[in-house]
C-alpha positions as CSV (number, residue, x, y, z in Angstrom):
1,M,163.0,21.4,18.4
2,N,161.5,18.9,16.0
3,L,163.4,16.2,14.2
4,K,163.3,17.8,10.8
5,K,165.0,20.9,12.0
6,I,167.7,19.0,13.9
7,L,168.4,16.8,10.8
8,T,168.6,19.9,8.6
9,L,171.0,21.7,10.9
10,A,173.1,18.5,11.2
11,A,173.2,18.2,7.4
12,I,174.3,21.8,7.0
13,A,177.0,21.4,9.6
14,L,178.3,18.2,7.9
15,V,178.4,20.0,4.5
16,L,180.3,23.0,6.0
17,F,182.7,20.7,7.7
18,F,183.4,18.8,4.5
19,V,183.9,22.0,2.5
20,I,186.3,23.4,5.1
21,A,188.2,20.2,5.7
22,Q,188.6,19.1,2.0
23,P,187.7,21.9,-0.3
24,G,189.2,20.3,-3.4
25,H,187.4,17.0,-2.9
26,A,184.1,18.9,-2.2
27,A,184.5,21.0,-5.4
28,G,185.1,17.7,-7.4
29,L,181.9,16.3,-6.0
30,V,179.9,19.4,-6.9
31,S,181.4,19.3,-10.4
32,N,180.5,15.6,-10.8
33,A,176.9,16.3,-9.5
34,I,176.5,19.1,-12.1
35,D,177.8,16.9,-14.9
36,F,175.4,14.1,-13.8
37,L,172.4,16.5,-13.8
38,R,173.4,17.9,-17.2
39,S,173.8,14.4,-18.7
40,S,170.5,13.4,-17.2
41,A,168.7,16.4,-18.7
42,E,170.2,15.8,-22.1
43,S,169.1,12.1,-21.9
44,V,165.5,13.1,-21.0
45,I,165.5,15.7,-23.9
46,T,166.7,13.0,-26.3
47,F,164.1,10.6,-25.1
48,V,161.2,13.1,-25.4
49,S,162.5,14.2,-28.9
50,N,162.5,10.6,-30.1
51,I,159.0,10.0,-28.9
52,F,157.6,13.0,-30.9
53,K,159.7,12.2,-34.0
54,G,158.3,8.9,-34.6
């Protein structure tokens, strides 16, 4: 097995363990990540809009 496949399987196992062990905390982290991505996208849109306004 190559290193990339081992690391991928280990990451999946870690995520599954975290979701099973602490589902509330995991859901909070996912919610925070989605909020961060939404905020980042809005910031980029505002930036690009301001470039083409002026």
